[in-house]
C-alpha positions as CSV (number, residue, x, y, z in Angstrom):
1,X,-60.4,32.5,-11.2
2,X,-61.8,34.0,-14.4
3,X,-60.3,32.6,-17.4
4,X,-60.7,33.3,-20.9
5,X,-59.9,30.4,-23.3
6,X,-59.6,31.5,-27.0
7,X,-60.2,29.3,-30.1
8,X,-61.8,29.9,-33.1
9,X,-62.7,26.2,-34.0
10,X,-63.5,24.0,-31.0
11,X,-64.4,20.5,-30.8
12,X,-67.8,20.9,-31.6
13,X,-66.8,22.4,-35.1
14,X,-64.4,19.7,-35.9
15,X,-63.5,16.3,-33.5
16,X,-59.5,16.7,-33.4
17,X,-56.8,15.7,-31.0
18,X,-55.9,19.7,-30.6
19,X,-59.5,20.4,-30.0
20,X,-60.1,17.4,-27.8
21,X,-57.0,18.5,-25.5
22,X,-58.4,21.8,-25.5
23,X,-62.0,20.8,-24.2
24,X,-60.5,18.6,-21.8
25,X,-58.5,21.7,-20.2
26,X,-61.9,24.1,-20.1
27,X,-63.8,20.7,-18.2
28,X,-61.0,20.4,-15.6
29,X,-60.8,24.2,-14.9
30,X,-64.7,24.3,-14.5
31,X,-65.4,21.1,-12.6
32,X,-62.8,22.8,-10.2
33,X,-65.2,25.9,-9.6
34,X,-63.3,28.3,-12.2
35,X,-65.3,30.8,-14.1
36,X,-64.4,29.3,-17.8
37,X,-65.6,31.4,-20.9
38,X,-64.6,30.2,-24.3
39,X,-64.4,32.9,-27.6
40,X,-65.1,31.0,-30.8
41,X,-67.0,31.0,-33.7
42,X,-70.6,29.9,-33.2
43,X,-71.7,26.3,-33.6
44,X,-74.7,26.0,-31.8
45,X,-78.3,26.7,-33.9
46,X,-80.2,29.7,-31.9
47,X,-79.4,33.4,-32.1
48,X,-77.9,33.4,-28.8
49,X,-74.5,35.4,-28.4
50,X,-73.4,32.9,-25.6
51,X,-74.0,29.0,-24.8
52,X,-74.0,27.5,-21.2
53,X,-72.5,23.7,-21.4
54,X,-71.1,21.6,-18.7
55,X,-69.7,24.7,-16.6
56,X,-68.7,26.1,-19.6
57,X,-69.6,29.3,-21.4
58,X,-69.0,29.5,-25.0
59,X,-69.2,33.4,-26.9
60,X,-69.7,33.5,-30.2
61,X,-67.1,36.2,-31.1
62,X,-68.8,35.9,-35.0
63,X,-71.6,34.1,-36.9
64,X,-70.2,30.8,-38.6
65,X,-66.9,29.2,-39.1
66,X,-66.1,30.8,-42.4
67,X,-65.6,34.6,-40.4
68,X,-61.8,34.0,-39.5
69,X,-60.8,37.7,-40.5
70,X,-63.4,39.2,-38.7
71,X,-63.1,36.8,-35.5
72,X,-59.4,38.1,-35.8
73,X,-60.3,42.0,-35.8
74,X,-62.9,41.2,-33.3
75,X,-61.2,39.2,-30.7
76,X,-58.8,42.1,-28.9
77,X,-61.6,43.9,-27.8
78,X,-63.9,41.3,-26.5
79,X,-61.2,39.8,-24.3
80,X,-60.4,43.4,-23.3
81,X,-64.3,43.8,-22.3
82,X,-64.0,40.5,-20.7
83,X,-61.4,41.6,-18.1
84,X,-60.3,38.1,-17.1
85,X,-57.6,37.1,-15.1
86,X,-55.6,34.6,-17.8
87,X,-56.3,34.5,-21.6
88,X,-55.5,30.7,-23.0
89,X,-55.3,30.7,-26.4
90,X,-54.9,27.5,-28.8
91,X,-52.1,27.8,-31.3
92,X,-54.0,26.8,-34.3
93,X,-54.8,28.6,-36.2
94,X,-51.6,30.8,-35.2
95,X,-53.1,34.3,-36.5
96,X,-55.8,34.0,-33.4
97,X,-52.6,34.1,-31.0
98,X,-51.5,37.7,-32.6
99,X,-55.2,38.9,-31.8
100,X,-55.3,37.4,-28.4
101,X,-51.7,39.1,-27.4
102,X,-53.5,42.5,-28.3
103,X,-56.7,41.4,-26.2
104,X,-53.9,40.6,-23.7
105,X,-52.1,43.8,-23.7
106,X,-55.7,45.9,-23.7
107,X,-56.8,43.7,-20.5
108,X,-53.2,43.9,-18.7
109,X,-53.2,40.0,-18.3
110,X,-50.9,37.2,-19.0
111,X,-51.4,35.2,-22.3
112,X,-50.9,31.4,-22.4
113,X,-50.7,29.6,-25.4
114,X,-51.7,25.8,-25.6
115,X,-49.5,24.0,-28.4
116,X,-50.8,20.7,-28.9
117,X,-49.0,19.9,-32.0
118,X,-51.1,16.7,-33.3
119,X,-50.2,18.2,-37.1
120,X,-47.0,18.9,-36.3
121,X,-45.0,22.4,-35.6
122,X,-44.6,23.7,-39.3
123,X,-42.3,26.9,-39.5
124,X,-44.2,29.4,-41.1
125,X,-44.5,33.4,-40.9
126,X,-47.4,32.9,-38.6
127,X,-46.1,29.9,-36.6
128,X,-42.9,32.2,-35.5
129,X,-44.6,35.0,-34.6
130,X,-46.8,32.9,-32.9
131,X,-44.0,31.1,-30.7
132,X,-42.8,34.9,-29.8
133,X,-45.7,35.9,-28.5
134,X,-47.3,34.6,-25.4
135,X,-45.9,34.8,-21.8
136,X,-46.3,30.8,-21.5
137,X,-46.3,28.4,-24.0
138,X,-47.8,24.5,-22.9
139,X,-47.2,21.6,-24.5
140,X,-48.2,17.9,-24.0
141,X,-44.8,16.6,-23.9
142,X,-41.2,17.7,-24.5
143,X,-41.0,16.3,-28.0
144,X,-43.4,19.1,-29.0
145,X,-41.6,21.8,-26.7
146,X,-38.6,21.0,-28.8
147,X,-40.6,21.4,-32.0
148,X,-41.5,24.9,-30.5
149,X,-38.0,26.0,-29.5
150,X,-36.9,24.8,-32.7
151,X,-39.0,27.9,-34.5
152,X,-38.5,30.5,-31.9
153,X,-40.1,29.9,-28.8
154,X,-38.3,30.6,-25.8
155,X,-37.4,27.3,-24.1
156,X,-37.7,29.7,-20.5
157,X,-41.6,30.2,-21.0
158,X,-42.4,26.5,-22.6
159,X,-43.4,24.0,-20.3
160,X,-45.2,20.4,-20.9
161,X,-48.3,19.4,-19.2
162,X,-49.5,15.8,-20.0
163,X,-53.1,14.6,-21.1
164,X,-55.0,13.5,-18.0
165,X,-56.4,10.1,-16.9
166,X,-59.0,9.6,-14.4
167,X,-57.8,7.0,-11.7
168,X,-60.9,6.6,-9.7
169,X,-62.3,5.3,-13.1
170,X,-59.5,2.6,-13.5
171,X,-60.2,1.1,-10.1
172,X,-63.8,1.0,-10.8
173,X,-63.7,-1.3,-13.7
174,X,-62.8,-4.7,-13.6
175,X,-60.2,-6.2,-14.9
176,X,-61.0,-8.2,-18.5
177,X,-59.8,-11.5,-19.4
178,X,-56.0,-12.3,-19.3
179,X,-53.9,-11.6,-22.1
180,X,-50.6,-11.3,-23.0
181,X,-49.9,-8.5,-25.3
182,X,-52.3,-5.7,-26.3
183,X,-52.2,-2.8,-28.8
184,X,-54.8,0.0,-29.2
185,X,-55.1,2.5,-31.7
186,X,-56.7,4.0,-35.1
187,X,-55.7,1.5,-37.5
188,X,-54.4,4.0,-40.6
189,X,-51.3,4.5,-42.3
190,X,-49.3,5.7,-39.2
191,X,-50.5,2.6,-36.9
192,X,-47.2,0.6,-37.6
193,X,-48.8,-2.4,-36.4
194,X,-46.8,-4.2,-38.4
195,X,-43.8,-3.8,-36.3
196,X,-45.7,-5.6,-33.7
197,X,-47.0,-8.5,-35.7
198,X,-43.6,-9.3,-36.8
199,X,-42.0,-9.1,-33.5
200,X,-44.9,-11.5,-32.1
201,X,-43.8,-13.6,-35.6
202,X,-40.7,-14.2,-34.1
203,X,-41.9,-15.7,-31.2
204,X,-44.6,-18.2,-33.0
205,X,-43.0,-21.3,-31.2
206,X,-44.1,-19.4,-27.7
207,X,-47.6,-19.3,-25.7
208,X,-49.2,-15.9,-26.2
209,X,-52.2,-14.3,-26.9
210,X,-52.8,-10.6,-28.2
211,X,-55.6,-8.6,-28.9
212,X,-55.6,-5.5,-31.1
213,X,-58.2,-2.7,-30.3
214,X,-59.2,-0.2,-32.9
215,X,-60.4,0.1,-36.5
216,X,-59.5,1.9,-39.7
217,X,-58.5,1.9,-43.2
218,X,-55.9,-0.5,-42.4
219,X,-57.2,-2.9,-40.5
220,X,-58.0,-5.4,-43.5
221,X,-54.3,-5.6,-44.4
222,X,-53.4,-6.0,-41.0
223,X,-55.4,-8.8,-40.3
224,X,-54.3,-10.2,-43.9
225,X,-50.3,-9.8,-42.4
226,X,-51.1,-11.7,-39.7
227,X,-52.5,-14.5,-41.7
228,X,-49.3,-13.9,-43.8
229,X,-47.2,-14.7,-40.2
230,X,-49.2,-17.6,-39.8
231,X,-50.0,-16.0,-36.4
232,X,-53.9,-14.9,-36.9
233,X,-55.3,-17.7,-35.0
234,X,-53.9,-15.9,-31.7
235,X,-53.9,-12.3,-32.7
236,X,-57.7,-11.0,-31.9
237,X,-59.0,-7.6,-33.6
238,X,-61.4,-6.7,-31.9
239,X,-62.4,-2.9,-33.1
240,X,-63.9,0.1,-31.5
241,X,-64.5,-0.3,-27.6
242,X,-65.4,2.3,-25.3
243,X,-62.9,3.9,-22.6
244,X,-64.5,1.3,-19.8
245,X,-64.0,-1.6,-22.1
246,X,-60.6,-0.5,-23.0
247,X,-59.8,-0.1,-19.5
248,X,-61.0,-3.6,-18.7
249,X,-59.1,-5.2,-21.3
250,X,-56.1,-3.0,-20.0
251,X,-56.1,-4.2,-16.4
252,X,-56.6,-7.8,-17.6
253,X,-53.3,-7.5,-20.0
254,X,-49.7,-8.0,-19.2
255,X,-48.1,-5.6,-21.7
256,X,-49.1,-3.1,-23.9
257,X,-47.4,-2.7,-27.2
258,X,-47.0,1.1,-29.1
259,X,-45.6,1.1,-31.7
260,X,-47.0,4.0,-34.0
261,X,-44.5,6.4,-35.9
262,X,-46.0,9.7,-34.6
263,X,-47.7,10.4,-31.6
264,X,-47.6,13.8,-29.4
265,X,-48.4,12.2,-26.3
266,X,-49.6,8.7,-25.9
267,X,-52.8,8.8,-24.0
268,X,-53.9,5.6,-24.4
269,X,-51.0,4.0,-23.4
270,X,-51.1,6.1,-20.1
271,X,-54.5,4.7,-19.4
272,X,-53.0,1.1,-19.8
273,X,-49.8,1.7,-17.9
274,X,-52.1,3.1,-15.0
275,X,-53.9,-0.2,-15.2
276,X,-50.9,-2.2,-14.3
277,X,-49.6,-2.9,-18.1
278,X,-45.6,-3.5,-18.6
279,X,-45.2,-0.9,-21.3
280,X,-43.0,-1.7,-24.6
281,X,-42.3,1.4,-26.8
282,X,-40.6,1.4,-30.2
283,X,-38.8,4.4,-30.5
284,X,-39.9,7.0,-33.3
285,X,-38.6,10.7,-33.8
286,X,-42.1,11.9,-33.8
287,X,-43.2,9.9,-30.9
288,X,-43.2,11.2,-27.3
289,X,-44.2,7.7,-26.3
290,X,-40.6,6.9,-24.9
291,X,-41.0,9.5,-22.4
292,X,-43.4,7.7,-20.7
293,X,-41.3,5.1,-20.0
294,X,-37.9,6.6,-19.6
295,X,-36.0,5.3,-16.2
296,X,-38.7,2.9,-15.2
297,X,-38.3,-0.9,-14.5
298,X,-41.6,-1.9,-16.4
299,X,-40.9,0.1,-19.5
300,X,-38.8,-1.1,-22.5
301,X,-37.7,1.2,-25.4
302,X,-36.9,-0.8,-28.8
303,X,-35.9,-0.2,-32.2
304,X,-36.6,-3.3,-34.2
305,X,-38.5,-6.0,-34.3
306,X,-35.9,-8.5,-32.7
307,X,-35.9,-6.0,-29.9
308,X,-39.3,-5.9,-29.6
309,X,-39.7,-9.9,-29.6
310,X,-36.9,-9.9,-26.6
311,X,-38.6,-7.2,-24.8
312,X,-41.9,-9.1,-24.5
313,X,-40.2,-12.3,-23.2
314,X,-38.0,-9.9,-20.9
315,X,-41.7,-8.4,-19.4
316,X,-42.7,-12.0,-18.9
317,X,-40.6,-12.2,-16.1
318,X,-42.5,-9.1,-14.5
319,X,-45.3,-9.4,-11.8
320,X,-49.0,-9.0,-13.4
321,X,-50.7,-5.8,-12.4
322,X,-54.0,-4.1,-12.3
323,X,-53.0,-0.9,-11.1
324,X,-49.8,1.2,-11.1
325,X,-49.3,4.4,-8.9
326,X,-46.5,5.6,-10.5
327,X,-48.3,7.8,-12.8
328,X,-50.9,9.6,-10.3
329,X,-49.5,13.1,-11.4
330,X,-51.5,12.3,-14.5
331,X,-54.8,12.2,-12.6
332,X,-57.4,14.9,-13.8
333,X,-56.9,16.9,-10.4
334,X,-53.3,17.1,-10.7
335,X,-53.1,18.2,-14.0
336,X,-55.4,20.9,-13.4
337,X,-53.3,21.9,-10.5
338,X,-50.3,22.1,-12.9
339,X,-52.5,24.6,-15.2
340,X,-53.7,26.4,-12.4
341,X,-49.8,27.1,-10.9
342,X,-48.8,28.3,-14.4
343,X,-51.3,30.8,-14.4
344,X,-50.4,32.1,-10.8
345,X,-46.8,32.0,-11.9
346,X,-47.8,34.1,-14.5
347,X,-50.1,36.3,-12.8
348,X,-47.5,36.8,-10.3
349,X,-44.8,37.7,-12.8
350,X,-46.9,40.4,-14.0
351,X,-47.9,41.7,-10.4
352,X,-51.6,40.5,-10.4
353,X,-51.0,38.7,-6.8
């Protein structure tokens, strides 16, 4: 299948969750043997119009990342000339969705919109127009699906596909040291690590050890809070770790606690749950993390520090695991197939199959 992806800005321009997700999709489908092209502003130094990287062909629609208007004007004709089977555009920036829609009309092919939502789904003229243009909208979670529908997207064309993980990689990593509770996230003002620390302080008369993975501007404040709560001798801040180190830590841990106030998809928690952790999620209106543990006997939803402490105690009665096959549908191959099924369905709707 010849696939045309549209994103004025890529992860090579700016490292963001939206751009990381978009690159992951390209990589998944290229690895499945599909002909993957990305139409963007150039980010390479030489004067070539295209760049081949990891099975993906990048096309410079414009020179430089400051030529957004030129990008929008040229994009429909570039896409029509490419004759793709499907056009798949990022929702950021939203004006490019309208240009991609024009390209899809010229090419007589379906338009899929990827709306990740890590910056929210603000209701503006351009986002409302973008929400009404594609044949299909893909989000990472039901939370973001709801946001898109609140600004006018047709619920019949919206579907959620999660971020993928690699099950083979989990099983290739040996479990790390035993630890009772683990937390992993950038330690910024949205981390809400204080909820976990306050919950653990309720259990200071119990025997437990906690590891905090991640760094950020609030790390010192959180370390001070652990000291003030007199639990700093049992809370280890280890900073940033690479993926294999994190997997090892998850395979050795019993509980993964997710307390962040905002999360469109809890990728790190998914790695931990697939590595055998019990999941404890503090519910927040702007977080989708609770979606992963709904209806699961090894998952707990809480709304306060007291409930979080009670959940940690209850989790202690569950067996230790270093692997959990419940989340096999989140493996890279399964997620790639979900995208391909979306494309086939839309092609069929267009009479292209």
